[in-house]
N, C-alpha and C positions, 0 to 999 in steps of 0.2 A: 503494499500500499504506500503510495507518495504521499507525504505529508505537506501540503502546500499553505495550510492556514497557520495564523500566527498564535492561536490559543485554542484550548478545547471548546470554549463558548463559539469562537468562529467555526470551528469544525460542526458543531451541533447546529449552528444558524445556517450552514451551507447545506444541510441535509434536506431532502424533499420530506414534506408534511409527514407521510405515513411512517418513514423511518425515524423521524425526530420524535413522534409520537411513541413509538415502540420503545426507544432507547430512554426517553424521559420516564416512561413507565417503569423500566428496569432500574433506572437510577433511584426512583422513588422507593422502589421495594429493597433496594440496597442501601437505603439512608441509614440503618442502624448498623451497617458494618463499619468497623474502624479499620483503616489500613496503615500499615506501617512498613518501612523498609528495614529489613535486618542489617544492623550495623556491621555483623561479621557472620560469614557463612556457617561458622560453628554454632550460630544460634538456631540453626534448622533443628527442630525438635522431632522425636519419634511420633508425636501426634501429626505434625506436618507430613511426615514420611507415609503415614496411613492413609492421608489425603491423596498423596501420588499413587498408593498402591490400589486404592478404590478406582481411581481413573484408569490405571494400568489394567486392572482386571475387567472394567467394562469396555476397554477398547477393542474394537474390531479387529486390528491387525496388532498384535503383540510382537514386537522385534526382540527387544532386550529389556529385562527388568534391572533398573539399576539400584545400586545400595544405598543405604543412609549414608555412607561416608562419601559417596560421590557428591550429594547435596552439600554436605558440610565442608567439602574441599573444592568448590567451584569458584569460578571468577565472576559468576552472575550477580546481579541484583535480585534479591528476592524480595517481592511485596506479598505481605501476609493480609488476609482479610479476616478480621476476628469480630464475634458477636457472643453475647452472653458469656464472656470469659473464655472462650474456645475458638481455636483457629478452624475456620471453615473452608479456607481456599488460600491457594498461593499461585503466583506466576514466578518464574525466573526468567530474567532477561539479560542479554549480553549487549554490552554498548561497544560498537565498532565503528568508530568515527562518527559520520552522520547517519549511521544505519543502526537501528535497533532490532534485535532478534529474539523473538519469543522461543525460549530454549525448552522449558518444562513447565507443567503447571499440575495442580490437584484440586479436587474440591469434594465435598461432603455430597454425595448424590442424593442422600436422604433429605436434605435441606436446600437442595438447588432451586427449587421452584419458590421456596419461601422468600428468597433473597434475589432470585433470578441471577445466581452466582456466575454462571459461564457468561453470560452478557456482560455482567459487570466486571469480570475479570478483563475481557476484551476491550471494553472502554476504558478500564483504567490504563491498559496499555497504550491506548491511543492518547489518553490524557497525559501520561507520562512522556510519551514521544513529543506531543505538543509543547508542554512545559520545559523540556529539556532541549529544544532546538535540533530534534531528529528531523530528518529529510524523507526517510523511508524506513517501513516497518516490514520485517520479514516474519509473517505469522506462522510458518512451517506449513506442513502438508496434511494437517487433519482438520475436521470440521470445516471444510471448504466453504460451504454455504453460508454459515454464520459470519465467516470472516469476509466473503464477499459482500454481503449486505451492509459490512461496515464502510465499504469503498475500497475493498482490495481486488487484486485481480491475480489470475493465475498465470504463473511463468511457466513455459514449457522447459522440461527437463529431458535430456536423453542419456540412454546408458547403452555403451558400447562393449559388446562381447566378442572375444576373440580368443582362439586357441591355435597353438601351433599344429596340432593334429588336424587335419582337413576333414575328417569324419565327425570328430566333435564340433567343428565348425559348422557343417552340414546340419548336425542335429540342432544347434543352436539357431541357424536360420529357419528351419522348419517348425521349432517351437516357440516362436518369439511371442505369438499370442497368449502362450502360457503365462509369460511374465510381464507382458505389456500392461500398462496402467490404462483403465478405460475412463477417460475422463468425461463427466456429464456436460452437458451444455447449459450454462446459466446465462441469463442476461438480466442484471439488475441496474436499475437507473437510479442511483442512491443520491447524487447531489443535484441540486437544482439547475445549476450552471454546467454540470457535467464534470466539476473539478472539486476536489476535496479542499 
């Protein structure tokens, strides 16, 4: 997602009415959430790790389950969402020049609808990017539709397979459809003037 607005308020004002309505509704549900940035990654608690595990277990594509130590030894900024004295969600972000990368997150699936956690997590990433002068957000490769509705866009990625054995190359060539990603077609007109 390209960030061309000067503030989160500008971002919200630039949205078409139906998107702005949806996100204002989510922000209202998320009002009780207190957000804080961990000062040190070692503050990442087992409670937060359980949020990651919930999200991992509910994931359609499980690649690799990371350890608690991974989250405690990262260069990421971790924003934690708390309510009623408990951590309900977190997002980890990597700052890379003017590029903000959404690395990992986790949330309490049982309380997701109560606070509209996932949308509030995504909106907080947009807010963080706007407030800290980032020009681009890399939202990663999951939950495409939700991220596209924020104003994101898909970037085509390619994978090149090659083997020195020509028979294996032939097998790769004949079976590319088995590993190819089938991208859905989306068309969201999120911004009033076409730009964030």
